[in-house]
C-alpha positions in Angstrom: 0.0 0.0 0.0 1.5 3.4 -1.0 1.8 6.3 1.4 -1.0 8.1 -0.6 -3.4 5.1 -0.3 -2.7 4.5 3.4 -5.2 5.8 5.8 -4.2 7.7 8.9 -5.5 7.4 12.5 -4.9 9.6 15.5 -5.5 7.9 18.9 -5.4 10.2 21.8 -4.8 8.0 24.8 -2.7 5.5 22.8 -0.5 4.4 25.7 -3.3 2.9 27.8 -4.4 -0.7 27.5 -7.3 0.2 25.2 -5.2 2.6 23.2 -2.4 0.0 22.6 -5.0 -2.6 21.5 -6.6 -0.1 19.2 -3.3 0.9 17.6 -2.5 -2.8 17.0 -5.8 -3.7 15.4 -5.8 -0.6 13.2 -2.2 -1.2 12.1 -3.2 -4.8 11.2 -5.8 -3.5 8.7 -3.4 -1.0 7.2 -3.7 2.2 9.1 -0.8 4.5 9.8 -1.0 5.7 13.5 0.1 9.2 14.3 3.2 8.5 16.5 2.9 11.7 18.5 0.5 10.1 21.1 2.3 6.8 21.4 5.4 7.8 23.4 6.3 8.7 27.0 6.7 12.3 25.9 3.2 12.6 24.4 1.4 16.0 24.7 -1.1 16.9 27.4 -4.5 15.9 26.0 -6.2 18.8 27.8 -4.2 21.6 26.1 -5.3 23.1 22.8 -1.6 23.5 21.7 -1.2 19.8 21.8 -3.2 19.5 18.6 -1.3 22.1 16.6 0.5 19.5 14.4 -2.1 16.9 13.5 -1.8 15.1 10.2 -3.3 16.8 7.1 -5.8 14.1 6.6 -7.3 12.0 9.4 -9.5 9.1 8.4 -10.1 7.8 12.0 -9.8 9.8 15.3 -10.4 8.3 18.7 -10.3 10.1 22.0 -9.5 7.5 24.7 -7.9 9.7 27.3 -9.5 9.7 30.7 -9.0 10.0 34.4 -11.1 9.2 37.5 -11.3 10.5 41.0 -13.0 8.4 43.6 -14.1 10.5 46.6 -17.3 11.6 48.3 -18.8 14.4 46.4 -18.9 16.7 49.4 -15.2 16.2 49.7 -14.4 16.5 46.0 -12.1 19.5 45.5 -12.7 22.0 42.7 -9.2 21.3 41.4 -10.0 17.6 41.0 -13.3 18.3 39.4 -11.7 20.6 36.9 -8.9 18.1 36.2 -11.3 15.3 35.4 -13.4 17.7 33.2 -10.3 18.9 31.4 -9.1 15.5 30.4 -12.3 13.6 29.9 -14.4 16.3 28.2 -12.5 19.5 27.3 -9.7 17.5 25.7 -12.2 15.7 23.5 -13.6 19.0 22.4 -10.2 20.5 21.7 -9.2 17.4 19.7 -12.4 17.3 17.7 -12.1 21.0 16.9 -8.5 20.7 15.8 -9.1 17.5 13.9 -12.1 18.7 11.9 -10.3 20.2 8.9 -8.2 17.0 8.5 -11.2 14.7 8.9 -13.2 16.7 6.4 -10.3 16.6 4.0 -10.1 12.8 4.3 -13.7 12.3 3.1 -15.6 9.6 4.9 -14.0 9.7 8.3 -14.9 8.6 11.8 -14.6 10.2 15.2 -15.0 8.0 18.4 -15.2 8.9 22.0 -15.2 6.6 25.0 -17.9 7.1 27.6 -18.8 4.9 30.5 -21.8 2.9 31.9 -21.4 5.4 34.9 -23.4 7.9 32.9 -26.6 5.8 33.2 -25.7 3.5 36.1 -23.5 5.7 38.3 -21.5 4.4 41.1 -21.2 6.6 44.3 -18.1 8.8 44.8 -17.6 9.4 41.1 -19.4 12.7 40.4 -16.8 14.3 38.2 -16.3 11.2 36.2 -20.0 10.5 35.6 -20.7 14.1 34.7 -17.7 14.4 32.3 -18.7 11.3 30.4 -22.3 12.4 30.2 -21.0 15.6 28.7 -18.9 13.7 26.2 -22.0 11.8 25.0 -23.8 15.1 24.4 -20.8 16.3 22.4 -20.6 13.2 20.2 -24.3 13.5 19.4 -24.1 17.2 18.6 -21.1 16.6 16.3 -23.0 14.0 14.4 -25.6 16.6 13.5 -23.1 19.3 12.7 -20.4 17.2 10.9 -22.6 14.9 8.8 -22.5 17.3 5.9 -18.7 17.1 5.8 -18.7 13.3 5.6 -17.7 12.7 9.2 -19.5 10.2 11.4 -19.3 10.2 15.2 -19.7 7.4 17.6 -19.7 7.1 21.4 -18.9 3.9 23.2 -20.5 3.6 26.6 -18.0 1.2 28.0 -18.6 -1.4 30.6 -15.9 -3.1 32.7 -12.7 -4.0 31.0 -10.6 -6.9 32.3 -8.1 -4.3 33.7 -8.7 -1.0 35.6 -7.8 2.3 34.1 -4.5 3.6 35.4 -6.0 6.3 37.5 -8.1 3.8 39.4 -6.6 1.8 42.2 -6.7 -2.0 41.3 -9.4 -3.8 43.2 -9.7 -7.5 42.3 -12.6 -8.1 44.6 -14.6 -5.3 42.8 -13.9 -6.9 39.4 -14.8 -10.3 40.7 -18.2 -8.9 41.9 -18.8 -7.3 38.6 -18.0 -10.6 36.8 -20.4 -12.5 39.1 -23.2 -10.0 38.2 -22.5 -10.3 34.4 -24.6 -13.0 32.8 -21.7 -14.3 30.6 -19.4 -14.2 33.7 -16.9 -12.4 31.5 -15.3 -9.0 31.6 -14.5 -7.1 28.4 -11.1 -7.6 26.8 -9.6 -4.4 25.4 -9.0 -6.2 22.1 -12.8 -6.6 21.6 -13.4 -2.9 21.9 -10.4 -2.2 19.6 -11.9 -4.6 17.0 -15.2 -2.8 17.2 -13.5 0.6 16.6 -11.6 -0.9 13.6 -15.0 -2.0 12.3 -16.3 1.5 12.6 -13.1 2.9 11.0 -13.4 0.7 8.0 -17.0 1.6 7.2 -18.9 -1.0 9.2 -21.4 1.6 10.4 -21.3 3.9 7.4 -24.9 5.0 7.8 -24.9 5.3 11.6 -23.8 8.5 13.3 -24.3 10.1 16.7 -25.0 6.7 18.3 -24.1 5.9 21.9 -23.6 2.1 22.1 -23.6 0.2 25.4 -20.5 -1.9 25.0 -21.5 -4.0 28.0 -22.4 -7.8 28.2 -25.6 -7.0 30.1 -24.0 -6.3 33.4 -26.0 -3.1 33.8 -29.2 -4.9 32.8 -28.8 -7.8 35.3 -30.6 -6.3 38.3 -31.8 -9.5 39.9 -31.0 -9.0 43.6 -30.0 -12.6 44.4 
């Protein structure tokens, strides 16, 4: 495949478990991954200046960056609230805004954001996280309406529990075991499964769908039987 034919993806949050899996799956189907976000010296996702040197054409863009703060809401500091909002929501807006010209230039392109089941099924002590992800869902829906005329589709993945915790959340094997027991399939989600879904979106699998928020969750949130 020539450099002119090869499609380009930008994965903000490429160093996390989901980000690494997404890069691997996209590379396997021929995408070039923007290297800026893959190293230890990657930019701050919450700064507008971090998006000054995006590729000229972007066929697939995914905002996977995210942080969580677990604390009683009455004790949640304003600084922690703002930090979570900056990374989970403002960064997605800044990335989308900066990527728009390159995505429009690419033709049929795709923008994906990662939300959380906490928007609809919130856990206690996660006010900033739940609110930021709910805001992200609204942003993704709005962009679908605004960007459709430019050939850009947007998708939001309302993600359930992966097999591994995000890096800003303290590991708690007992918590994941309880989630697994409540999940009908008795399985947590492998990062590779989500990555494969995003590759399917990137390669036109949902060409005529935009603005959707999909529950990527094996019925854990639906299984409300108390015993």
